[in-house]
C-alpha positions in Angstrom: -0.1 0.1 -0.2 1.3 3.2 -0.9 3.3 5.2 2.2 1.0 8.2 1.6 -1.7 6.1 3.4 -0.6 4.9 6.5 -2.1 1.3 7.8 -4.0 2.1 11.0 -4.1 -0.8 13.1 -7.6 -1.4 15.0 -6.4 -0.1 18.3 -4.7 3.3 16.3 -8.1 5.2 16.0 -11.4 5.4 18.2 -14.4 7.1 17.9 -13.6 9.2 20.2 -10.3 10.3 18.4 -12.2 11.7 14.8 -13.0 14.9 14.4 -16.5 15.5 15.1 -17.5 18.3 11.8 -16.0 17.6 8.5 -15.5 19.6 5.0 -18.5 18.4 2.7 -20.3 19.8 -0.6 -23.9 19.6 -0.3 -26.4 19.8 -2.9 -29.3 21.7 -2.8 -30.5 21.8 -6.4 -29.2 21.9 -10.1 -26.2 24.7 -10.0 -26.4 24.9 -6.0 -23.4 23.1 -4.6 -22.0 24.3 -1.4 -19.1 23.4 0.6 -20.6 23.1 4.1 -19.2 22.0 7.6 -21.2 19.0 9.0 -20.8 16.1 11.4 -18.2 13.1 11.2 -20.7 10.4 11.1 -20.8 7.2 13.4 -21.2 3.6 12.0 -24.7 1.9 13.2 -25.0 -2.0 13.4 -23.5 -3.0 10.4 -22.3 -0.2 8.9 -18.4 0.8 7.7 -17.3 4.6 8.4 -14.2 5.5 5.8 -11.9 8.0 5.9 -12.2 9.4 2.0 -8.9 8.9 0.2 -10.3 10.0 -2.8 -13.5 10.4 -5.4 -14.4 11.4 -8.7 -16.3 13.8 -10.8 -18.4 11.1 -13.4 -20.2 13.0 -16.4 -23.8 12.3 -14.4 -22.0 14.4 -11.5 -21.3 17.0 -14.0 -25.1 16.9 -15.6 -26.7 16.1 -12.8 -25.3 19.8 -11.9 -26.1 21.3 -14.5 -29.5 20.3 -14.2 -30.6 17.1 -16.6 -34.2 15.9 -16.7 -33.3 12.6 -15.9 -32.1 13.6 -12.9 -34.1 16.8 -11.9 -37.4 15.6 -14.1 -39.3 16.6 -16.5 -43.2 16.4 -18.3 -42.5 12.8 -18.8 -40.5 11.8 -15.3 -40.6 12.2 -11.6 -37.5 13.8 -10.2 -34.7 11.1 -9.3 -32.2 13.4 -7.1 -32.8 14.7 -3.3 -31.8 17.3 -2.0 -29.3 17.8 0.7 -27.6 15.6 -0.1 -23.3 15.1 0.3 -22.7 13.9 -3.9 -20.2 11.5 -5.0 -20.6 8.1 -6.0 -17.2 7.1 -7.5 -14.4 7.1 -4.4 -11.9 4.7 -2.5 -11.2 5.1 2.0 -9.4 3.9 4.0 -11.5 2.4 6.8 -11.4 4.3 10.5 -14.8 2.8 12.3 -16.6 -0.5 12.1 -20.3 -0.6 13.5 -21.4 -3.4 15.7 -21.3 -7.0 13.3 -19.6 -5.0 10.3 -16.4 -7.1 10.6 -18.2 -10.2 9.4 -17.6 -8.3 6.3 -14.2 -9.4 5.9 -12.8 -5.6 5.9 -11.1 -4.7 8.9 -9.9 -0.3 9.7 -6.5 0.7 8.0 -7.8 -1.6 4.8 -8.7 1.2 1.9 -12.0 0.2 0.5 -15.0 0.6 -2.1 -18.4 -0.1 -2.3 -20.5 -1.0 -5.8 -22.2 2.7 -5.8 -25.7 0.7 -5.2 -26.8 -0.2 -2.0 -29.7 -3.0 -2.5 -32.9 -2.8 -0.9 -33.2 -6.2 -0.6 -36.6 -6.3 -0.7 -38.0 -5.3 -4.0 -38.8 -7.8 -6.9 -35.6 -7.4 -8.6 -33.3 -7.6 -5.4 -35.2 -10.8 -5.2 -35.0 -12.0 -8.1 -31.4 -11.0 -8.2 -31.2 -8.1 -10.3 -30.4 -6.3 -7.7 -28.6 -3.3 -9.9 -32.3 -2.5 -10.9 -33.2 -1.9 -7.3 -36.7 0.0 -7.2 -35.7 2.2 -4.4 -32.6 2.4 -6.7 -30.5 3.9 -3.4 -27.4 5.1 -5.5 -24.3 6.7 -3.5 -24.4 10.7 -3.8 -28.3 11.1 -4.9 -30.5 10.2 -2.5 -30.2 11.3 1.1 -30.0 7.2 2.8 -26.7 6.5 0.6 -24.9 10.4 1.3 -21.7 10.7 -0.9 -18.2 10.4 -1.4 -17.0 14.7 -1.4 -16.7 15.0 2.2 -14.0 14.0 4.4 -15.6 10.8 5.8 -18.4 9.0 4.6 -20.8 5.5 5.9 -20.6 2.6 3.5 -24.8 1.5 4.6 -25.6 -1.7 6.0 -26.4 -3.6 3.1 -23.8 -2.0 0.5 -22.0 -4.2 -1.9 -18.0 -4.0 0.0 -14.4 -4.6 -1.3 -11.2 -4.3 0.6 -8.4 -3.2 -2.3 -5.3 -5.7 -2.8 -2.3 -3.8 -1.1 -0.5 -3.4 -4.6 -2.8 -1.3 -5.9 -2.2 2.8 -5.7 -5.2 3.9 -2.6 -5.7 6.5 -5.3 -6.8 4.5 -8.3 -9.2 2.9 -6.2 -12.0 5.7 -7.4 -11.5 4.2 -10.9 -12.9 1.2 -10.0 -16.3 2.1 -9.8 -16.1 3.4 -13.4 -14.3 1.0 -14.7 -16.3 -2.0 -13.0 -19.1 -0.1 -15.0 -17.0 -0.4 -18.6 -17.0 -4.1 -18.1 -20.7 -4.4 -17.5 -21.7 -2.6 -21.0 -18.7 -4.8 -23.1 -20.5 -8.6 -20.7 -23.6 -6.8 -22.5 -22.4 -6.9 -25.3 -21.9 -11.1 -25.7 -18.4 -10.7 -27.3 -16.9 -13.5 -29.4 -14.0 -14.2 -30.8 -14.6 -13.7 -34.2 -16.2 -10.4 -33.7 -15.5 -6.9 -35.0 -16.0 -4.5 -32.1 -16.2 -0.5 -32.2 -16.2 1.6 -29.0 -17.3 4.7 -29.6 -15.9 7.1 -27.6 -12.6 7.5 -25.6 -13.4 9.1 -22.2 -12.3 7.4 -19.3 -15.9 4.9 -19.2 -14.4 4.1 -23.0 -11.2 3.6 -22.3 -12.1 1.1 -19.7 -14.3 -0.7 -22.2 -11.0 -0.8 -24.5 -9.4 -2.5 -21.8 -12.3 -5.1 -20.6 -13.1 -5.9 -24.7 -9.7 -6.3 -25.1 -9.9 -8.8 -22.2 -12.3 -10.6 -25.0 -9.8 -11.4 -27.5 -12.3 -9.9 -30.7 -10.8 -10.6 -34.0 -10.7 -6.8 -33.9 -10.9 -3.6 -31.8 -11.6 0.1 -32.8 -11.7 3.0 -30.9 -13.2 5.9 -31.7 -13.2 9.5 -30.4 -12.2 13.5 -31.8 -9.3 13.6 -29.3 -6.1 12.9 -30.2 -4.7 11.8 -27.1 -7.6 9.6 -26.1 -6.9 7.9 -28.9 -3.3 7.2 -28.3 -4.4 6.2 -24.5 -6.6 3.7 -26.3 -4.1 2.3 -28.4 -2.5 1.8 -24.5 -5.8 0.3 -23.3 -5.4 -2.3 -25.7 -7.2 -0.7 -29.3 -6.4 -2.5 -32.8 -7.2 0.1 -34.4 -8.0 4.0 -33.8 -10.4 6.3 -35.6 -11.1 10.3 -35.5 -14.3 10.6 -37.0 -13.7 14.2 -36.9 -10.7 13.2 -40.2 -12.4 10.6 -42.0 -15.5 9.0 -42.9 -15.5 6.2 -40.0 -18.6 4.4 -41.0 -17.7 3.5 -44.4 -14.1 2.5 -43.2 -15.6 -0.1 -40.8 -17.6 -1.0 -43.6 -13.9 -1.2 -45.4 -13.1 -3.8 -42.8 -16.0 -5.8 -42.5 -16.1 -6.2 -46.1 -19.1 -4.4 -46.3 -20.9 -5.6 -43.4 -20.3 -3.5 -40.8 -19.4 -4.2 -36.9 -20.6 -7.3 -34.7 -20.6 -5.4 -31.6 -21.3 -1.1 -31.5 -20.5 0.4 -28.0 -21.9 3.6 -27.7 -20.3 5.2 -24.9 -19.9 9.2 -25.5 -23.3 10.3 -24.8 -23.6 12.5 -28.1 -26.7 11.9 -30.0 -24.6 11.4 -33.4 -22.8 8.6 -32.0 -25.7 6.7 -32.0 -26.8 7.6 -35.4 -22.9 6.3 -36.6 -23.4 3.6 -35.1 -27.1 2.6 -36.1 -25.6 2.7 -40.0 -22.1 1.7 -38.7 -23.0 -1.9 -37.4 -24.1 -5.1 -39.7 -27.3 -6.9 -39.6 -28.1 -8.9 -36.4 -25.3 -7.0 -34.6 -25.6 -6.2 -31.2 -25.4 -2.6 -30.2 -24.6 -1.6 -26.2 -25.6 2.1 -24.9 -23.9 3.2 -22.1 -23.9 6.7 -21.7 -26.1 9.9 -19.7 -27.2 11.9 -22.6 -28.2 15.5 -21.4 -31.2 15.5 -23.9 -33.8 13.0 -26.2 -31.9 11.5 -29.0 -33.7 10.7 -32.3 -32.8 8.0 -34.6 -33.7 5.9 -37.6 -35.8 2.6 -35.7 -36.3 1.9 -39.2 -32.6 0.2 -39.0 -33.2 -1.4 -36.2 -36.3 -3.0 -36.7 -37.3 -3.9 -40.3 -33.4 -3.1 -41.9 -31.2 -4.9 -39.1 -33.2 -6.5 -37.0 -30.1 -5.7 -34.4 -30.1 -6.4 -30.7 -30.7 -3.3 -28.8 -28.4 -3.8 -24.9 -28.9 -1.3 -22.3 -26.1 -1.4 -19.6 -26.5 0.1 -16.3 -24.5 0.2 -13.3 -21.8 -2.5 -12.7 -23.0 -5.8 -11.4 -21.1 -8.6 -10.6 -18.2 -6.5 -12.0 -16.1 -4.8 -8.6 -14.0 -7.8 -8.7 -13.1 -8.2 -12.2 -12.7 -4.4 -12.6 -10.1 -4.3 -9.1 -7.7 -7.4 -10.8 -7.5 -5.2 -13.6 -6.3 -2.6 -11.8 -4.1 -4.9 -9.7 -2.9 -6.4 -12.6 -1.5 -2.9 -14.4 -4.2 -3.2 -17.5 -4.6 0.1 -18.0 -2.5 3.9 -17.6 -3.7 5.0 -14.5 -1.6 7.9 -14.1 -3.3 9.5 -17.2 -6.4 8.2 -17.1 -7.1 10.3 -13.6 -6.1 13.3 -15.4 -6.6 16.1 -12.8 -6.7 16.3 -9.0 -8.3 19.1 -7.2 -8.9 20.0 -3.3 -12.4 18.9 -2.2 -12.7 22.8 -2.0 -12.3 23.5 -5.7 -15.2 20.9 -6.6 -17.2 23.5 -9.2 -13.3 24.0 -11.3 -14.0 20.1 -11.1 -17.7 19.9 -12.6 -16.4 22.9 -15.2 -13.3 20.5 -16.3 -15.7 17.4 -16.6 -18.4 19.4 -18.6 -16.1 20.5 -20.9 -14.4 17.2 -21.7 -11.6 18.4 -23.9 -8.8 18.2 -21.7 -10.0 16.4 -18.6 -11.0 12.1 -18.6 -11.0 11.6 -15.2 -11.6 14.4 -12.3 -10.6 13.4 -8.9 -11.4 15.1 -5.7 -9.3 14.4 -2.8 -10.6 15.9 0.8 -8.8 17.2 3.3 -9.3 15.7 6.5 -9.8 18.9 9.3 -7.6 18.7 12.4 
């Protein structure tokens, strides 16, 4: 483990020695996030208290801040987000206290740990069928009061949360990428990639790069990455892409057809959140191909559904969260399969979260923007 995160023994820290207050970012509505002083939470039964080492800014966090309807509702859907909530669902923390019974989870004081972004209720029809990532209450860290997030100096892993200890050979800060990488792994799994497939991943942001690395493990016949940013394309090659293409510099649909005897790619995974990429994918994919959508769109996207149905009879798969993929993501980082120090492109103190949101929204110079809280004395 990195020497910057000294390992704690069980008797090195007690609840009575923790600070009583902490700095936290709190959401009061779109565009209204405030730096505040809040009490340091205390763990109840089966809960874990962690000191936040690092927390990421997801594209979803940035779009939530800017008021996207999928978070705050519109005429066709209710609001998902709640106010008076600390944001942040990408994080890694060092365990500082265990509530009664929490030791049974195999995580000890001093460990660096991560937690799946959703805390399932265990009672709804989805949880009971094993599809816990579609849990009806859908308590994701950083969006509901019940699951306060990581843009703070300390946070709680609640009872029922799905928690994982990081191995000692992972740089603690790199643990912040477990959540987005696990999402990327799930998206690739949804593509049912075969050994003879030509796979296209559109978008080489942090999630897209994770998809490239995950798809590489499937060993497809050709792995193609698309992005408008040349630096991201270079990173895609480092993550395992065979071919990279910039849609601003070439007709990528024709290029993909030329590489596949005119048929088109077998699997197209959309990771840009741009409507143009969806349209491009429907044109680039072969008949009976598989299209995977994993993006957060700010606005509705309109496409020609005839292509999906009568023209090509496509399989369209959504991909949401990261069911049962955290262990794979942790192993990929531990095995050095991604250029982590380049993917974690910007690190800012917690107080500069607005600057971080702007970097994430702009995207031209950033990949994964990370906030590092400074613990109060």
